[in-house]
PDB file with one MODEL, atoms N, CA, C and O in Angstrom:
MODEL        1
ATOM      1  N   MET A   1      22.728 -17.412  14.665  1.00  0.00           N
ATOM      2  CA  MET A   1      21.742 -17.126  13.651  1.00  0.00           C
ATOM      3  C   MET A   1      21.734 -15.623  13.406  1.00  0.00           C
ATOM      4  O   MET A   1      21.727 -14.835  14.351  1.00  0.00           O
ATOM      5  N   SER A   2      21.736 -15.230  12.145  1.00  0.00           N
ATOM      6  CA  SER A   2      21.793 -13.809  11.818  1.00  0.00           C
ATOM      7  C   SER A   2      20.399 -13.200  11.752  1.00  0.00           C
ATOM      8  O   SER A   2      19.402 -13.878  11.503  1.00  0.00           O
ATOM      9  N   GLN A   3      20.374 -11.923  11.981  1.00  0.00           N
ATOM     10  CA  GLN A   3      19.114 -11.174  11.927  1.00  0.00           C
ATOM     11  C   GLN A   3      18.711 -10.983  10.464  1.00  0.00           C
ATOM     12  O   GLN A   3      19.564 -10.693   9.626  1.00  0.00           O
ATOM     13  N   ALA A   4      17.439 -11.140  10.149  1.00  0.00           N
ATOM     14  CA  ALA A   4      16.962 -10.923   8.791  1.00  0.00           C
ATOM     15  C   ALA A   4      17.064  -9.436   8.453  1.00  0.00           C
ATOM     16  O   ALA A   4      16.758  -8.573   9.276  1.00  0.00           O
ATOM     17  N   LYS A   5      17.495  -9.162   7.243  1.00  0.00           N
ATOM     18  CA  LYS A   5      17.632  -7.766   6.816  1.00  0.00           C
ATOM     19  C   LYS A   5      16.249  -7.198   6.531  1.00  0.00           C
ATOM     20  O   LYS A   5      15.467  -7.790   5.787  1.00  0.00           O
ATOM     21  N   SER A   6      15.955  -6.056   7.121  1.00  0.00           N
ATOM     22  CA  SER A   6      14.637  -5.460   6.929  1.00  0.00           C
ATOM     23  C   SER A   6      14.567  -4.774   5.571  1.00  0.00           C
ATOM     24  O   SER A   6      15.593  -4.327   5.057  1.00  0.00           O
ATOM     25  N   PRO A   7      13.377  -4.681   4.978  1.00  0.00           N
ATOM     26  CA  PRO A   7      13.243  -4.035   3.677  1.00  0.00           C
ATOM     27  C   PRO A   7      13.528  -2.547   3.783  1.00  0.00           C
ATOM     28  O   PRO A   7      13.283  -1.930   4.819  1.00  0.00           O
ATOM     29  N   ASP A   8      14.038  -1.987   2.722  1.00  0.00           N
ATOM     30  CA  ASP A   8      14.368  -0.569   2.718  1.00  0.00           C
ATOM     31  C   ASP A   8      14.069  -0.010   1.338  1.00  0.00           C
ATOM     32  O   ASP A   8      14.718  -0.388   0.363  1.00  0.00           O
ATOM     33  N   TYR A   9      13.104   0.879   1.244  1.00  0.00           N
ATOM     34  CA  TYR A   9      12.737   1.438  -0.057  1.00  0.00           C
ATOM     35  C   TYR A   9      13.847   2.290  -0.638  1.00  0.00           C
ATOM     36  O   TYR A   9      13.883   2.507  -1.849  1.00  0.00           O
ATOM     37  N   ARG A  10      14.759   2.782   0.200  1.00  0.00           N
ATOM     38  CA  ARG A  10      15.856   3.618  -0.302  1.00  0.00           C
ATOM     39  C   ARG A  10      16.907   2.795  -1.026  1.00  0.00           C
ATOM     40  O   ARG A  10      17.554   3.297  -1.945  1.00  0.00           O
ATOM     41  N   THR A  11      17.090   1.544  -0.631  1.00  0.00           N
ATOM     42  CA  THR A  11      18.081   0.686  -1.274  1.00  0.00           C
ATOM     43  C   THR A  11      17.459  -0.317  -2.226  1.00  0.00           C
ATOM     44  O   THR A  11      18.162  -0.905  -3.047  1.00  0.00           O
ATOM     45  N   GLY A  12      16.158  -0.523  -2.131  1.00  0.00           N
ATOM     46  CA  GLY A  12      15.490  -1.485  -2.994  1.00  0.00           C
ATOM     47  C   GLY A  12      15.524  -2.903  -2.465  1.00  0.00           C
ATOM     48  O   GLY A  12      15.096  -3.825  -3.159  1.00  0.00           O
ATOM     49  N   HIS A  13      16.034  -3.108  -1.226  1.00  0.00           N
ATOM     50  CA  HIS A  13      16.030  -4.462  -0.651  1.00  0.00           C
ATOM     51  C   HIS A  13      14.594  -4.876  -0.369  1.00  0.00           C
ATOM     52  O   HIS A  13      13.896  -4.225   0.409  1.00  0.00           O
ATOM     53  N   ARG A  14      14.158  -5.946  -0.995  1.00  0.00           N
ATOM     54  CA  ARG A  14      12.784  -6.424  -0.835  1.00  0.00           C
ATOM     55  C   ARG A  14      12.773  -7.590   0.129  1.00  0.00           C
ATOM     56  O   ARG A  14      13.270  -8.673  -0.179  1.00  0.00           O
ATOM     57  N   GLY A  15      12.206  -7.362   1.291  1.00  0.00           N
ATOM     58  CA  GLY A  15      12.137  -8.381   2.321  1.00  0.00           C
ATOM     59  C   GLY A  15      10.700  -8.752   2.619  1.00  0.00           C
ATOM     60  O   GLY A  15       9.801  -8.427   1.843  1.00  0.00           O
ATOM     61  N   PRO A  16      10.469  -9.436   3.746  1.00  0.00           N
ATOM     62  CA  PRO A  16       9.125  -9.899   4.083  1.00  0.00           C
ATOM     63  C   PRO A  16       8.144  -8.772   4.384  1.00  0.00           C
ATOM     64  O   PRO A  16       6.935  -9.004   4.382  1.00  0.00           O
ATOM     65  N   HIS A  17       8.626  -7.569   4.642  1.00  0.00           N
ATOM     66  CA  HIS A  17       7.728  -6.445   4.922  1.00  0.00           C
ATOM     67  C   HIS A  17       7.850  -5.369   3.850  1.00  0.00           C
ATOM     68  O   HIS A  17       7.778  -4.178   4.151  1.00  0.00           O
ATOM     69  N   TRP A  18       8.034  -5.787   2.605  1.00  0.00           N
ATOM     70  CA  TRP A  18       8.215  -4.857   1.490  1.00  0.00           C
ATOM     71  C   TRP A  18       6.989  -3.976   1.291  1.00  0.00           C
ATOM     72  O   TRP A  18       7.133  -2.806   0.934  1.00  0.00           O
ATOM     73  N   THR A  19       5.801  -4.496   1.507  1.00  0.00           N
ATOM     74  CA  THR A  19       4.588  -3.687   1.355  1.00  0.00           C
ATOM     75  C   THR A  19       4.620  -2.510   2.316  1.00  0.00           C
ATOM     76  O   THR A  19       4.266  -1.393   1.939  1.00  0.00           O
ATOM     77  N   HIS A  20       5.038  -2.746   3.547  1.00  0.00           N
ATOM     78  CA  HIS A  20       5.138  -1.660   4.521  1.00  0.00           C
ATOM     79  C   HIS A  20       6.174  -0.629   4.070  1.00  0.00           C
ATOM     80  O   HIS A  20       5.952   0.574   4.205  1.00  0.00           O
ATOM     81  N   ALA A  21       7.298  -1.096   3.538  1.00  0.00           N
ATOM     82  CA  ALA A  21       8.327  -0.176   3.049  1.00  0.00           C
ATOM     83  C   ALA A  21       7.805   0.655   1.878  1.00  0.00           C
ATOM     84  O   ALA A  21       8.114   1.841   1.773  1.00  0.00           O
ATOM     85  N   LEU A  22       7.018   0.039   1.002  1.00  0.00           N
ATOM     86  CA  LEU A  22       6.432   0.774  -0.127  1.00  0.00           C
ATOM     87  C   LEU A  22       5.446   1.835   0.357  1.00  0.00           C
ATOM     88  O   LEU A  22       5.427   2.957  -0.148  1.00  0.00           O
ATOM     89  N   ARG A  23       4.632   1.468   1.339  1.00  0.00           N
ATOM     90  CA  ARG A  23       3.668   2.441   1.877  1.00  0.00           C
ATOM     91  C   ARG A  23       4.401   3.602   2.539  1.00  0.00           C
ATOM     92  O   ARG A  23       3.956   4.745   2.438  1.00  0.00           O
ATOM     93  N   SER A  24       5.519   3.329   3.216  1.00  0.00           N
ATOM     94  CA  SER A  24       6.322   4.389   3.828  1.00  0.00           C
ATOM     95  C   SER A  24       6.905   5.299   2.754  1.00  0.00           C
ATOM     96  O   SER A  24       6.915   6.520   2.910  1.00  0.00           O
ATOM     97  N   ALA A  25       7.384   4.714   1.677  1.00  0.00           N
ATOM     98  CA  ALA A  25       7.929   5.507   0.565  1.00  0.00           C
ATOM     99  C   ALA A  25       6.837   6.367  -0.057  1.00  0.00           C
ATOM    100  O   ALA A  25       7.075   7.521  -0.410  1.00  0.00           O
ATOM    101  N   GLN A  26       5.646   5.807  -0.190  1.00  0.00           N
ATOM    102  CA  GLN A  26       4.529   6.542  -0.763  1.00  0.00           C
ATOM    103  C   GLN A  26       4.167   7.738   0.112  1.00  0.00           C
ATOM    104  O   GLN A  26       3.882   8.822  -0.397  1.00  0.00           O
ATOM    105  N   ARG A  27       4.178   7.541   1.427  1.00  0.00           N
ATOM    106  CA  ARG A  27       3.883   8.649   2.340  1.00  0.00           C
ATOM    107  C   ARG A  27       4.990   9.704   2.303  1.00  0.00           C
ATOM    108  O   ARG A  27       4.739  10.879   2.569  1.00  0.00           O
ATOM    109  N   ALA A  28       6.217   9.283   1.972  1.00  0.00           N
ATOM    110  CA  ALA A  28       7.348  10.213   1.898  1.00  0.00           C
ATOM    111  C   ALA A  28       7.393  10.951   0.563  1.00  0.00           C
ATOM    112  O   ALA A  28       8.264  11.795   0.353  1.00  0.00           O
ATOM    113  N   GLY A  29       6.456  10.639  -0.346  1.00  0.00           N
ATOM    114  CA  GLY A  29       6.370  11.379  -1.601  1.00  0.00           C
ATOM    115  C   GLY A  29       6.714  10.610  -2.850  1.00  0.00           C
ATOM    116  O   GLY A  29       6.691  11.186  -3.938  1.00  0.00           O
ATOM    117  N   ALA A  30       7.031   9.336  -2.748  1.00  0.00           N
ATOM    118  CA  ALA A  30       7.367   8.534  -3.921  1.00  0.00           C
ATOM    119  C   ALA A  30       6.105   8.109  -4.664  1.00  0.00           C
ATOM    120  O   ALA A  30       5.030   7.996  -4.075  1.00  0.00           O
ATOM    121  N   VAL A  31       6.252   7.879  -5.954  1.00  0.00           N
ATOM    122  CA  VAL A  31       5.184   7.311  -6.768  1.00  0.00           C
ATOM    123  C   VAL A  31       5.528   5.837  -6.930  1.00  0.00           C
ATOM    124  O   VAL A  31       6.642   5.508  -7.337  1.00  0.00           O
ATOM    125  N   ILE A  32       4.600   4.951  -6.623  1.00  0.00           N
ATOM    126  CA  ILE A  32       4.832   3.516  -6.740  1.00  0.00           C
ATOM    127  C   ILE A  32       4.447   3.096  -8.155  1.00  0.00           C
ATOM    128  O   ILE A  32       3.339   3.374  -8.612  1.00  0.00           O
ATOM    129  N   VAL A  33       5.370   2.423  -8.845  1.00  0.00           N
ATOM    130  CA  VAL A  33       5.156   2.021 -10.240  1.00  0.00           C
ATOM    131  C   VAL A  33       5.472   0.538 -10.404  1.00  0.00           C
ATOM    132  O   VAL A  33       6.153  -0.060  -9.571  1.00  0.00           O
ATOM    133  N   THR A  34       4.961  -0.053 -11.502  1.00  0.00           N
ATOM    134  CA  THR A  34       5.246  -1.455 -11.789  1.00  0.00           C
ATOM    135  C   THR A  34       6.673  -1.596 -12.301  1.00  0.00           C
ATOM    136  O   THR A  34       7.219  -0.671 -12.902  1.00  0.00           O
ATOM    137  N   ASP A  35       7.273  -2.758 -12.062  1.00  0.00           N
ATOM    138  CA  ASP A  35       8.647  -3.002 -12.512  1.00  0.00           C
ATOM    139  C   ASP A  35       8.751  -3.073 -14.030  1.00  0.00           C
ATOM    140  O   ASP A  35       9.718  -2.577 -14.608  1.00  0.00           O
ATOM    141  N   ASP A  36       7.764  -3.686 -14.682  1.00  0.00           N
ATOM    142  CA  ASP A  36       7.887  -3.921 -16.119  1.00  0.00           C
ATOM    143  C   ASP A  36       7.449  -2.745 -16.995  1.00  0.00           C
ATOM    144  O   ASP A  36       8.129  -2.427 -17.971  1.00  0.00           O
ATOM    145  N   THR A  37       6.330  -2.094 -16.669  1.00  0.00           N
ATOM    146  CA  THR A  37       5.822  -1.019 -17.536  1.00  0.00           C
ATOM    147  C   THR A  37       5.965   0.374 -16.941  1.00  0.00           C
ATOM    148  O   THR A  37       5.677   1.367 -17.610  1.00  0.00           O
ATOM    149  N   LEU A  38       6.408   0.458 -15.685  1.00  0.00           N
ATOM    150  CA  LEU A  38       6.538   1.741 -14.974  1.00  0.00           C
ATOM    151  C   LEU A  38       5.214   2.496 -14.885  1.00  0.00           C
ATOM    152  O   LEU A  38       5.192   3.724 -14.806  1.00  0.00           O
ATOM    153  N   GLU A  39       4.114   1.749 -14.897  1.00  0.00           N
ATOM    154  CA  GLU A  39       2.776   2.326 -14.768  1.00  0.00           C
ATOM    155  C   GLU A  39       2.496   2.593 -13.284  1.00  0.00           C
ATOM    156  O   GLU A  39       2.742   1.719 -12.452  1.00  0.00           O
ATOM    157  N   PRO A  40       1.988   3.782 -12.934  1.00  0.00           N
ATOM    158  CA  PRO A  40       1.705   4.062 -11.519  1.00  0.00           C
ATOM    159  C   PRO A  40       0.598   3.163 -10.977  1.00  0.00           C
ATOM    160  O   PRO A  40      -0.335   2.799 -11.693  1.00  0.00           O
ATOM    161  N   VAL A  41       0.721   2.814  -9.699  1.00  0.00           N
ATOM    162  CA  VAL A  41      -0.271   1.974  -9.028  1.00  0.00           C
ATOM    163  C   VAL A  41      -0.665   2.618  -7.709  1.00  0.00           C
ATOM    164  O   VAL A  41       0.078   3.423  -7.148  1.00  0.00           O
ATOM    165  N   VAL A  42      -1.836   2.255  -7.227  1.00  0.00           N
ATOM    166  CA  VAL A  42      -2.311   2.734  -5.928  1.00  0.00           C
ATOM    167  C   VAL A  42      -2.566   1.519  -5.036  1.00  0.00           C
ATOM    168  O   VAL A  42      -2.890   0.435  -5.521  1.00  0.00           O
ATOM    169  N   TYR A  43      -2.416   1.716  -3.736  1.00  0.00           N
ATOM    170  CA  TYR A  43      -2.601   0.646  -2.762  1.00  0.00           C
ATOM    171  C   TYR A  43      -4.074   0.520  -2.434  1.00  0.00           C
ATOM    172  O   TYR A  43      -4.653   1.422  -1.828  1.00  0.00           O
ATOM    173  N   THR A  44      -4.694  -0.593  -2.828  1.00  0.00           N
ATOM    174  CA  THR A  44      -6.115  -0.837  -2.573  1.00  0.00           C
ATOM    175  C   THR A  44      -6.306  -2.281  -2.107  1.00  0.00           C
ATOM    176  O   THR A  44      -6.740  -3.130  -2.886  1.00  0.00           O
ATOM    177  N   PRO A  45      -5.985  -2.564  -0.843  1.00  0.00           N
ATOM    178  CA  PRO A  45      -6.115  -3.942  -0.359  1.00  0.00           C
ATOM    179  C   PRO A  45      -7.571  -4.344  -0.148  1.00  0.00           C
ATOM    180  O   PRO A  45      -8.448  -3.499   0.035  1.00  0.00           O
ATOM    181  N   GLU A  46      -7.802  -5.630  -0.177  1.00  0.00           N
ATOM    182  CA  GLU A  46      -9.120  -6.194   0.119  1.00  0.00           C
ATOM    183  C   GLU A  46      -8.917  -7.310   1.129  1.00  0.00           C
ATOM    184  O   GLU A  46      -7.845  -7.913   1.172  1.00  0.00           O
ATOM    185  N   SER A  47      -9.919  -7.595   1.936  1.00  0.00           N
ATOM    186  CA  SER A  47      -9.787  -8.648   2.940  1.00  0.00           C
ATOM    187  C   SER A  47      -9.887 -10.052   2.340  1.00  0.00           C
ATOM    188  O   SER A  47      -9.390 -11.014   2.925  1.00  0.00           O
ATOM    189  N   THR A  48     -10.529 -10.170   1.172  1.00  0.00           N
ATOM    190  CA  THR A  48     -10.640 -11.462   0.487  1.00  0.00           C
ATOM    191  C   THR A  48     -10.446 -11.237  -1.007  1.00  0.00           C
ATOM    192  O   THR A  48     -10.427 -10.099  -1.475  1.00  0.00           O
ATOM    193  N   GLY A  49     -10.306 -12.313  -1.740  1.00  0.00           N
ATOM    194  CA  GLY A  49     -10.182 -12.227  -3.183  1.00  0.00           C
ATOM    195  C   GLY A  49      -8.792 -11.819  -3.639  1.00  0.00           C
ATOM    196  O   GLY A  49      -7.841 -11.868  -2.859  1.00  0.00           O
ATOM    197  N   PRO A  50      -8.666 -11.410  -4.921  1.00  0.00           N
ATOM    198  CA  PRO A  50      -7.352 -11.107  -5.481  1.00  0.00           C
ATOM    199  C   PRO A  50      -6.668  -9.904  -4.829  1.00  0.00           C
ATOM    200  O   PRO A  50      -5.441  -9.809  -4.859  1.00  0.00           O
ATOM    201  N   GLY A  51      -7.423  -9.001  -4.253  1.00  0.00           N
ATOM    202  CA  GLY A  51      -6.847  -7.828  -3.606  1.00  0.00           C
ATOM    203  C   GLY A  51      -6.122  -8.146  -2.313  1.00  0.00           C
ATOM    204  O   GLY A  51      -5.363  -7.324  -1.800  1.00  0.00           O
ATOM    205  N   ARG A  52      -6.356  -9.343  -1.785  1.00  0.00           N
ATOM    206  CA  ARG A  52      -5.678  -9.740  -0.545  1.00  0.00           C
ATOM    207  C   ARG A  52      -4.188  -9.972  -0.783  1.00  0.00           C
ATOM    208  O   ARG A  52      -3.361  -9.591   0.045  1.00  0.00           O
ATOM    209  N   PHE A  53      -3.842 -10.593  -1.907  1.00  0.00           N
ATOM    210  CA  PHE A  53      -2.447 -10.913  -2.199  1.00  0.00           C
ATOM    211  C   PHE A  53      -1.841 -10.008  -3.262  1.00  0.00           C
ATOM    212  O   PHE A  53      -0.622  -9.996  -3.437  1.00  0.00           O
ATOM    213  N   ARG A  54      -2.663  -9.256  -3.968  1.00  0.00           N
ATOM    214  CA  ARG A  54      -2.183  -8.350  -5.001  1.00  0.00           C
ATOM    215  C   ARG A  54      -2.820  -6.981  -4.760  1.00  0.00           C
ATOM    216  O   ARG A  54      -3.756  -6.598  -5.463  1.00  0.00           O
ATOM    217  N   PRO A  55      -2.311  -6.240  -3.759  1.00  0.00           N
ATOM    218  CA  PRO A  55      -2.988  -5.016  -3.327  1.00  0.00           C
ATOM    219  C   PRO A  55      -2.719  -3.769  -4.161  1.00  0.00           C
ATOM    220  O   PRO A  55      -3.325  -2.729  -3.901  1.00  0.00           O
ATOM    221  N   TRP A  56      -1.832  -3.833  -5.156  1.00  0.00           N
ATOM    222  CA  TRP A  56      -1.490  -2.649  -5.944  1.00  0.00           C
ATOM    223  C   TRP A  56      -2.281  -2.668  -7.239  1.00  0.00           C
ATOM    224  O   TRP A  56      -2.196  -3.627  -8.006  1.00  0.00           O
ATOM    225  N   LEU A  57      -3.045  -1.621  -7.487  1.00  0.00           N
ATOM    226  CA  LEU A  57      -3.980  -1.566  -8.610  1.00  0.00           C
ATOM    227  C   LEU A  57      -3.593  -0.458  -9.582  1.00  0.00           C
ATOM    228  O   LEU A  57      -3.352   0.676  -9.170  1.00  0.00           O
ATOM    229  N   THR A  58      -3.532  -0.790 -10.889  1.00  0.00           N
ATOM    230  CA  THR A  58      -3.257   0.213 -11.922  1.00  0.00           C
ATOM    231  C   THR A  58      -4.551   0.936 -12.263  1.00  0.00           C
ATOM    232  O   THR A  58      -5.631   0.446 -11.934  1.00  0.00           O
ATOM    233  N   PRO A  59      -4.464   2.099 -12.920  1.00  0.00           N
ATOM    234  CA  PRO A  59      -5.688   2.824 -13.296  1.00  0.00           C
ATOM    235  C   PRO A  59      -6.629   2.019 -14.199  1.00  0.00           C
ATOM    236  O   PRO A  59      -7.839   2.244 -14.179  1.00  0.00           O
ATOM    237  N   ASN A  60      -6.086   1.079 -14.996  1.00  0.00           N
ATOM    238  CA  ASN A  60      -6.963   0.293 -15.869  1.00  0.00           C
ATOM    239  C   ASN A  60      -7.374  -1.044 -15.261  1.00  0.00           C
ATOM    240  O   ASN A  60      -7.885  -1.907 -15.975  1.00  0.00           O
ATOM    241  N   GLY A  61      -7.161  -1.239 -13.939  1.00  0.00           N
ATOM    242  CA  GLY A  61      -7.726  -2.370 -13.230  1.00  0.00           C
ATOM    243  C   GLY A  61      -6.860  -3.603 -13.072  1.00  0.00           C
ATOM    244  O   GLY A  61      -7.355  -4.616 -12.578  1.00  0.00           O
ATOM    245  N   HIS A  62      -5.598  -3.574 -13.463  1.00  0.00           N
ATOM    246  CA  HIS A  62      -4.722  -4.734 -13.296  1.00  0.00           C
ATOM    247  C   HIS A  62      -4.101  -4.710 -11.904  1.00  0.00           C
ATOM    248  O   HIS A  62      -3.608  -3.675 -11.455  1.00  0.00           O
ATOM    249  N   ARG A  63      -4.126  -5.861 -11.220  1.00  0.00           N
ATOM    250  CA  ARG A  63      -3.575  -5.958  -9.875  1.00  0.00           C
ATOM    251  C   ARG A  63      -2.140  -6.488  -9.916  1.00  0.00           C
ATOM    252  O   ARG A  63      -1.792  -7.309 -10.765  1.00  0.00           O
ATOM    253  N   HIS A  64      -1.315  -6.003  -8.981  1.00  0.00           N
ATOM    254  CA  HIS A  64       0.083  -6.419  -8.900  1.00  0.00           C
ATOM    255  C   HIS A  64       0.451  -6.757  -7.466  1.00  0.00           C
ATOM    256  O   HIS A  64      -0.053  -6.152  -6.520  1.00  0.00           O
ATOM    257  N   ASP A  65       1.335  -7.733  -7.320  1.00  0.00           N
ATOM    258  CA  ASP A  65       1.891  -8.105  -6.028  1.00  0.00           C
ATOM    259  C   ASP A  65       2.891  -7.033  -5.600  1.00  0.00           C
ATOM    260  O   ASP A  65       3.410  -6.300  -6.442  1.00  0.00           O
ATOM    261  N   SER A  66       3.162  -6.938  -4.308  1.00  0.00           N
ATOM    262  CA  SER A  66       4.098  -5.932  -3.805  1.00  0.00           C
ATOM    263  C   SER A  66       5.510  -6.125  -4.351  1.00  0.00           C
ATOM    264  O   SER A  66       6.263  -5.159  -4.473  1.00  0.00           O
ATOM    265  N   HIS A  67       5.871  -7.353  -4.677  1.00  0.00           N
ATOM    266  CA  HIS A  67       7.219  -7.603  -5.190  1.00  0.00           C
ATOM    267  C   HIS A  67       7.331  -7.327  -6.690  1.00  0.00           C
ATOM    268  O   HIS A  67       8.396  -7.512  -7.277  1.00  0.00           O
ATOM    269  N   ASP A  68       6.231  -6.886  -7.310  1.00  0.00           N
ATOM    270  CA  ASP A  68       6.245  -6.517  -8.734  1.00  0.00           C
ATOM    271  C   ASP A  68       6.265  -5.001  -8.925  1.00  0.00           C
ATOM    272  O   ASP A  68       6.190  -4.519 -10.055  1.00  0.00           O
ATOM    273  N   VAL A  69       6.365  -4.245  -7.826  1.00  0.00           N
ATOM    274  CA  VAL A  69       6.347  -2.786  -7.920  1.00  0.00           C
ATOM    275  C   VAL A  69       7.513  -2.208  -7.119  1.00  0.00           C
ATOM    276  O   VAL A  69       8.101  -2.886  -6.277  1.00  0.00           O
ATOM    277  N   HIS A  70       7.834  -0.944  -7.397  1.00  0.00           N
ATOM    278  CA  HIS A  70       8.921  -0.267  -6.681  1.00  0.00           C
ATOM    279  C   HIS A  70       8.650   1.234  -6.643  1.00  0.00           C
ATOM    280  O   HIS A  70       7.853   1.730  -7.440  1.00  0.00           O
ATOM    281  N   PRO A  71       9.294   1.965  -5.736  1.00  0.00           N
ATOM    282  CA  PRO A  71       9.081   3.418  -5.661  1.00  0.00           C
ATOM    283  C   PRO A  71       9.943   4.167  -6.680  1.00  0.00           C
ATOM    284  O   PRO A  71      11.079   3.779  -6.954  1.00  0.00           O
ATOM    285  N   GLU A  72       9.396   5.222  -7.223  1.00  0.00           N
ATOM    286  CA  GLU A  72      10.127   6.145  -8.105  1.00  0.00           C
ATOM    287  C   GLU A  72      10.103   7.500  -7.432  1.00  0.00           C
ATOM    288  O   GLU A  72       9.065   7.940  -6.938  1.00  0.00           O
ATOM    289  N   TRP A  73      11.244   8.156  -7.413  1.00  0.00           N
ATOM    290  CA  TRP A  73      11.341   9.469  -6.760  1.00  0.00           C
ATOM    291  C   TRP A  73      11.316  10.533  -7.793  1.00  0.00           C
ATOM    292  O   TRP A  73      11.387  11.716  -7.461  1.00  0.00           O
TER     293      TRP A  73
ENDMDL
END
């Protein structure tokens, strides 16, 4: 059985821990943006409700899943 490939914000490989990779990229200086509109998002998780599964929030209030965003350098 092969080892699962870990996510890497430098290569764009999105794995089961992509949110952690995005947060690492953000701490390293990247701006996290949406895939479709390239709008910047901020990480604002919630313990319940829509923020639990869609923790990335745009300035105008739209929530996005971690697999709908990527880092921009």
